[in-house]
N, C-alpha and C positions, 0 to 999 in steps of 0.2 A: 645497490639494493643488486640477489641476483632475478632474473629472467625465470618466472616458469611454465617448464616446456609442456606438450604437450598431451605429455605423460603422467605431469600428477604433478613430479618431483622440480628442483632446479637442479639435482646432479642427474646424470642419466642413466638408466640403468640399466643390464644387457634383460633382459628376461630369460634368454632360449640358456645360457649360463644356469647352474644348476646350484646350491651350496649347497657343500658336505656332505649337509646334513640327508637333504632332499636326496645324498647318491648315495648312501649307507642305506637307507632305508631303503632305496628302491634297486634290489638287485634282480634286471632281466638282462637277458644274454642280449653282446651288444646287438645281434642278425633281428630281432625283434624293434630296436628302436625308432622310433622315426624319424629323420635329422631335421629340424629344427629351423624353419625360416627363414634368414640372414635379413636380420632386425636393422635399419640404417641409426647412424645412435645420429637423435635426437639436438641442435645445438641450436639456439637463439641467442636475437640479436646482438649484436659488440654494444658496448654500453660509450651514452652517450654519440649513440645516433643522433644525425638532420632529422625532424621534422616529414621536410618533402620524402621523404624515405617509407615514411607511413603510407600503408597498405588502402589501396581500396576509399569505398565514399562512405556512409554506413546511412541510407532514406537520401541519400543527393544532397549531407550533410556532409563539411569537409569534418575530415579527426582533430581538428582544429580555428581557432579563433584567436587575432589578433589583434591587438589597438592600443593607438599610447592614451598614459591615462592623460595629456591636456598637450594642444600643435601652439598654444599661445608663448610658452618658455621651454622652447628643443634641448633646453640643455637639462632643464629638469624632470625633463620626461620621463616615467618609465613604462614601459615595454610592457604589457599584460598577455599571459597567453592562457584560452579558457579549452581543453577539451569541451569537445563533441559529445565522446563515446562515454568516458567518466564521472560522467557531472559529477560537479564541484573538487577533481582535478585542479588547478591551477600554478602558475609561473609568473616573479613576476623579474626586472633584468634594470636598474638603473644604473647607468654611465657615468654619469658623474660619479656614484663612490664605490661601482666595480664590483659590485655587489649584485650575487640573484638569491632566487628562497624557492621550495616547492615545497605551498601544500600543497591536502589535500580533505575535501569538508565536506563527509557525502553517508553514505546509507552501504554502500561497498556495490553495489547493484547495477551497470551499463545501466547509458542510457535508450530504452523502448520503446520506441514516436506513436504504437498504440496503448495508451492508459488502460492498467486493469485495477480497474474498475468492482468493487470487492461487492458483493451482496451488503442490500435496503435489509437494514437488520427486522426481525419483524412489529409489524404494529401495536401501539401499548394497547393492556388489555382495557376496560371499563371498568371502570370505579366499580363501589362495590355497589347494588342499588340500591339507594336510601326508602326508611317505610319505615313507620313507627314501633315496629319493633327492632328492630334497629338504630333508629335514631337515640342517638343521648337524650333524656328531658334533663328539666333538670332538678334537684333537691327541691321536695316540698321543705315551704316554714315549721315548724314543732307545732307551729297553733293550724294549721293544714294536718297535718297524721297528728294530732289530736284532735280532730275531727273525720280525720279517715278512718281511724281507731274507732268510735264512737259509734258511725253508724258500720262498721265491721261488727260489732257487739251487740246493736239493734238487730239483727238482719237476722243471729243465733242467737236471739231468743226471739223475735217473731219465726224462726222454722223450730225448736224444739217446743213454741205454742202450739206448733198447732204439726209436731206431731203425738203431742199427750195428746187434742185432740180428734182428733185418728184413735190413735191404739185407745181412749175411751168410751166411742163412737160403733170401736171394733169389739170391744168388752159387755158395750150393753148388749150388741146385735146379739151375739151368743147366747 
């Protein structure tokens, strides 16, 4: 797997060299051109370098933590190493089987000693206030509904009688 250079590429690109297309578009006289700065080619570390050559420590932690799977049966023990910079990067080796393997199970983020705490979501809204206008009621039985309609009809009859009496009294006054 190639090393990613600080330039963000796996192969170094000299930014001072112009492509042929750019050279045709820019027809500036040689006297007006500025001399480009000299860029040193970026080179990554060679493959399979020892972990002891890793640079510095992250927040007081070493870059790697190593341990063996067991100390009871040393000839069948597996050596395991974990990255402290890239959580989720692990490697193991078994000397008796002459096998080694690497695995990465993570989110692609470097270790950060300060935890990032996301903002809390807003508190949930209060429930809609319950009251007689909003609360569901049980449907009336057919008998209750018939009694209600009879009461409404009786009220309408009484109102009609009162209106007739008022009209008759108004007619008599004239």
